[in-house]
C-alpha positions in Angstrom: 115.8 -40.6 129.7 117.0 -43.1 131.5 119.7 -44.0 133.3 120.0 -47.5 131.3 120.5 -44.8 128.9 122.9 -42.6 130.1 127.0 -42.4 129.3 129.2 -44.0 131.3 131.4 -40.9 132.3 135.4 -41.3 131.2 136.6 -39.8 134.4 134.9 -43.2 136.7 137.2 -45.3 139.1 140.3 -46.7 136.9 140.6 -44.2 134.8 144.8 -42.9 134.7 143.8 -38.4 134.7 146.0 -35.9 135.5 145.1 -33.7 138.2 146.5 -29.9 138.1 146.2 -27.7 141.7 147.5 -24.3 142.0 148.6 -22.8 144.4 151.5 -24.3 144.4 151.5 -25.3 141.1 151.2 -28.7 141.8 150.0 -32.2 138.8 150.1 -35.4 139.2 148.8 -38.4 137.4 147.8 -41.5 138.3 144.4 -44.2 138.8 141.2 -42.4 139.3 139.7 -43.8 142.0 137.0 -42.0 143.4 135.1 -38.6 142.2 132.7 -36.2 144.0 131.2 -32.8 145.1 133.9 -32.4 147.9 137.1 -34.2 146.2 139.1 -36.0 144.5 140.5 -39.0 146.0 143.8 -41.4 143.2 146.3 -42.9 143.5 149.6 -41.6 141.6 153.2 -39.8 141.5 153.7 -36.1 141.0 154.2 -35.8 137.6 158.2 -34.6 138.3 158.7 -38.3 139.3 157.1 -39.9 136.9 160.7 -41.1 135.7 161.4 -42.3 138.9 157.9 -44.1 139.3 159.0 -46.0 135.8 162.2 -46.9 137.6 161.2 -49.0 140.3 159.0 -51.1 137.8 160.7 -51.2 134.9 163.3 -52.7 138.0 160.8 -55.0 140.1 161.0 -53.0 143.3 158.8 -52.1 145.2 156.4 -49.0 144.5 156.1 -45.9 146.8 152.6 -44.2 144.2 150.2 -42.4 146.8 147.1 -43.1 147.7 145.8 -38.6 147.5 142.9 -37.0 148.5 142.3 -33.6 146.7 139.1 -31.5 148.1 137.4 -29.9 144.7 138.0 -26.1 146.1 141.9 -27.2 145.2 141.6 -28.7 142.2 141.7 -26.4 138.8 142.0 -28.8 136.6 141.3 -33.1 135.3 142.4 -34.2 132.3 141.3 -37.8 131.0 145.3 -39.0 130.6 145.4 -39.4 126.7 147.2 -39.3 123.0 147.3 -36.0 121.8 148.7 -36.5 117.4 151.3 -38.1 117.5 152.4 -37.8 120.8 151.3 -41.1 123.2 149.9 -40.7 126.7 152.0 -40.8 129.8 150.1 -44.3 130.7 151.1 -45.2 126.7 154.6 -43.9 128.0 154.4 -46.3 130.8 153.3 -48.9 129.7 156.4 -48.6 126.9 158.5 -49.0 129.5 157.4 -51.7 131.9 155.1 -54.0 129.2 153.3 -53.2 132.5 149.3 -51.0 132.0 149.0 -48.3 134.4 145.7 -49.1 136.0 145.8 -52.5 137.4 149.3 -51.6 139.1 147.3 -49.0 141.1 144.2 -49.9 141.3 143.6 -53.7 142.1 144.3 -52.5 146.3 141.1 -50.1 146.2 138.8 -50.9 143.4 136.5 -54.2 143.1 137.9 -56.7 140.5 136.9 -56.8 137.0 133.8 -58.1 135.7 136.1 -60.9 133.8 137.6 -61.8 137.3 134.6 -61.8 139.7 134.7 -65.5 140.2 138.3 -65.2 141.2 137.3 -65.8 144.5 141.9 -65.9 145.6 142.4 -62.8 148.6 
């Protein structure tokens, strides 16, 4: 199989994910920045703080989404934030409550601009 025909990984930079860590049990929601055998880098919030984070964005307040690195031995599970049946994903809930897509907010400082913004030379 040639490199051009390999499918894209669903765990690509910018994907909205939920990371579960054991001992202590923690869950983080946010945008994937980098995934490698050494670990996971993401920007987001502890799942228990998501509603507060949504409130900050909705109210136009400065927000505090952390940039985190978790060594791979600490990552128990990594899942895409997808809807389940009739339940919306956390990203969909975020968008419904704030009117904004969470991915650009979380990755804008850390990932290159998308192809449609490639011609924009604004810093």
